[in-house]
N, C-alpha and C positions, 0 to 999 in steps of 0.2 A: 504494500500500500504506500502511496505517496506520503512522505513524512509530514508535509504541510497539511494534507487532508486529515491525517491522524490527529494532529493538534487542533485542527478546526472542529473535529468531532468532540474533543474535550471542551472546547469553547462553547459549542452548541449545547452541550450538557449543562454548562453553567447558566445559559439562558433559561433552560427548563427549570433548573434549581431556583432561579429568581422567580419564575412563575409559581412554583410550588410554595415559596416563601410567602408571597403575598396572599395566596389563598388560605394560608394558615398563619396569618400575621399575629405578632404579639408585640408588646411594648419594647421588650428586649431586642426582638428581631428588627424593629424599626430603628433603634439606636445603633445597632450593628450596621444596618444599611447605610446610615449617614456617615459613619466612620469609614466604611469601605469606599463610599463615593469620594470622600476627601483624600484618602490614601491613594486610590486609583488615579485621581486627578493629578496629584504630584508626580506619580511614576510616569504617567502618560506624557505630561509636559516635558519631563526630562528625556524620555525616549524620542519624542518628536524633535526637540531642539538639538539634542546631542548625538542622535544616531540616524533617525530616518531622513531628516532634511539634508544633513551633510552627505550621506550616501547617495541620495537622489541627485544632488547637485553635481556629483561626480560624472553624471551622464550629460552634463551641459547646462548652460544658463537657462534653457527653456524649462528645466525642471521647476524653477521658481514659479512659472506660470501654472504648471500642473498643481503645485501646492495651493496656490490661490484658487484655482478652479475647483479643487476638492473641497476647500473651505466654503466657497460660495454655493456649491451644489447642495451641501447639507443645510446651509441657511435657507436656500430656496425651498427644499422639501419639508423642513421641520418648522420653519417660522414664516413662510410666505404662503405656501400652498396648504399648510396644516393650520387649522383654526386655533388649536390650543395644544401646547406641548411644553413639558418640562420633565427633567429627569427626576426619578423618585416616585414615591407613592402619591396617587391622586386621591384627595380627600373629599372632593366636591362632585356632585352629579354633573355630568356633561351629556350633550346630545349624542345620539347614535352616530351621526356623521363624523363627530369629533373623534370617536374611537377608531373609525375606519381610516380617517386621514392620518391619525397619529401612527397607526400600524404601517401605513404606506410610507410615511416619512422615515420611520426607523428601519424599515426593510432595506432602503438604499444604504443606510449607515452600516447595517450588519453585513450587507454584500461586500462593502469595502473593508470590513473587518477581515473577511476571508482573503480579499486581495492583498491586504497588508501582510497577513501571515505568509501567503505564498510568495509575495515579492521579497519579504525578508529572507526566506530560505533560498531564494534565487541568488541573493548576494552572498550569504554565508549561513552556516548552521547557528553561529553565535547570534547574528542579527535576527534570524528567524525565531530563536528561543526568546530573546528579550522582547521582540514585538508581540509574540504570542502571550507573554506574561502581561504586557500592557493591556492587550485585548481581553484576556481572562479576567483581569481585575475589575473591569466594568461590565462584564457580561451578566452578573447577577443583578445589579441595579437596572440593566437594560431589560431583563425579563420582568422585574418588578414594575418598571414603567409601563410596559405594554399591557401586562395583565391587569394592573390597577386601573388604567384608563379604560380598558374594555369593560371591566366590571362596573366602573362608574357610569358608563354609557348604557348600561342595562343588559350587557351580554352575560351569559351563564359562565360558571367557572370552567366548564368543558370548552366553551368557545375561547375563553381567555387563554387557557393552556394551549389550545390549537393555534392561537396567534403567536404564542411564544415558540411553539414548534416551527412555525414558518420562519421565525428569526434565525433559528439554528440552520434550517435548510438554506436560507439566503447566504449565510456564512460559508457553507459548503459549496454553494454555487460560485461564490467569489473565488475560492481556491481552484475549483474545476476550470472556470473560464480563464483564469490567469495562466493555467498550465497549457491552454489551447489557443489563446489569442495573443498574437505578437504585440499588438498595441498595448495590452495590459502588462505584458512582460517588460516593455520598454518604459511605460509611463505609470504603471500601477503603484510603484513605491511613492512617487511624488503626489499622485492623486490621493492615495490613502493617508499620506502624511498630513495633507490638508484636512481630510476628514477627521483624522485622529486629533489634530490640533483644535478643530471646532468642538469636538466632543469634550476634550479636556478643559479648554479655556472658556467656551461659550455655553456649554451644558453643565458640566460638573462643578466648576469653580463657583458659578452663581448660586448653585444649590448649597455649597459650603458657606457662602457669604450670607445666606438668609438667616442664619442663627449665629449669635455671638457666643460661641462655645470654644474655649481654648483647646479642647481635645480635637475638634475638627481642624482648627488652624494648625496644630502640631502634626496632625495626620498627613496634611499636604506635604510638609517638610520631611516627614518620615518616608513618604512615597518617593521623594527625590533621593533621599539617602539610600533607599533600597535599590534604586537604579545603579548607583555607584558600586554598591556591594555586588550586584548581579554582574556588572561589567568586569569587576575584578575577578569574579569567579569564572566567568566565561571567556575572559581574555580581552585584549584590546580590540574593540570593534572597528577602530579606525586604522588598524594595521593592515 
């Protein structure tokens, strides 16, 4: 089995775990979700700034345009075409169409999760592993987001979990198409870097900033620290 596809299967499983978490939510579980969001934001920011973008730029200056395009593409699908979207649990009732558009918006994002994993492994096993770790850290909150929005829009628990399964399948599709499309092999890392940057800086960090909790603030820095630990353990990614 393609190694990137194997890791994408693990990431897809984390999506499902997030969906299961929200269907059996508890106060402790919600607190854990918030810390995980903060921790994942820090790790993802470090991975994008210090690994994904530098490697993408090795392919030429046009890669910077790909990063911007990836960022704007997620903004379009999550905050222009989608009526209501934020990471984390949805506490208020929303219309049925909101649930559908939120699922659509995040499906593109999860597709590029798969592209990111596959593109990382195309560069090196070390980069693939560290990108996979970044993706994995936000997969549970991703599942929480979709399942909670669908429940808030009136869908059943079964349909909410079905939506979460679609997220996992979208990630697998990203890996599969990257393996077979030359365009994604050449530009996938830059595009997925832009997508990951958006998720970290425009989705996750605002969720952290909604509460004045020192534990969440420190969790962001702990995520950055984990990146450096991972890089030391996996070797110099820029070598």
